[in-house]
C-alpha positions in Angstrom: 133.1 120.1 89.4 129.7 119.0 88.4 129.2 116.0 86.1 128.1 116.6 82.5 124.6 115.9 81.2 125.5 112.5 79.7 126.9 111.3 83.1 123.9 112.6 85.0 121.5 110.8 82.6 123.5 107.5 83.0 123.5 107.7 86.7 119.7 108.6 86.7 119.0 105.4 84.8 120.9 103.4 87.4 119.0 105.1 90.3 115.7 104.5 88.5 116.5 100.8 88.0 117.5 100.5 91.7 114.2 102.1 92.8 112.2 99.9 90.5 113.9 96.8 92.0 113.6 97.9 95.7 110.2 99.6 95.6 111.1 102.5 97.9 114.3 103.7 99.5 115.5 106.5 101.8 118.3 108.7 100.5 120.9 106.8 102.5 119.7 103.4 101.3 119.7 104.7 97.7 123.1 106.1 98.1 124.5 102.9 99.5 122.8 100.8 96.7 124.0 103.1 93.8 127.4 103.9 95.3 127.1 107.6 94.4 128.2 110.6 96.2 125.7 113.1 97.6 126.0 115.6 94.7 125.7 112.8 92.1 122.7 111.3 93.7 121.0 114.6 94.2 121.4 115.5 90.6 120.1 112.1 89.5 117.1 112.4 91.8 116.3 115.9 90.6 116.4 114.8 87.0 114.0 111.8 87.8 111.7 114.1 89.7 111.6 116.6 86.9 110.8 113.8 84.4 108.0 112.6 86.8 109.6 109.1 86.9 109.9 109.0 90.7 108.2 110.7 93.6 109.2 111.7 97.0 107.1 110.9 100.1 107.6 111.6 103.8 106.4 109.0 106.3 107.0 109.3 110.1 109.6 111.9 109.5 111.6 109.8 107.0 111.8 110.7 103.3 111.4 108.0 100.7 111.8 107.8 97.0 109.8 105.5 94.8 108.9 104.9 91.1 105.8 106.6 89.9 103.4 104.0 88.7 
């Protein structure tokens, strides 16, 4: 079952704060820091990407997420 919109928003805030603190993270690093399952983290990342609050970058075959700014 997918989480409701309020839960996704709350988790997105946590993901954003984590990225702001750590500068950039891989999916696995972000998952470990936020202690979220794959689905929950994907939904949070998708929301933040749609809101243009974070960006995704690929360097040397590795994907990274970082705060836009």
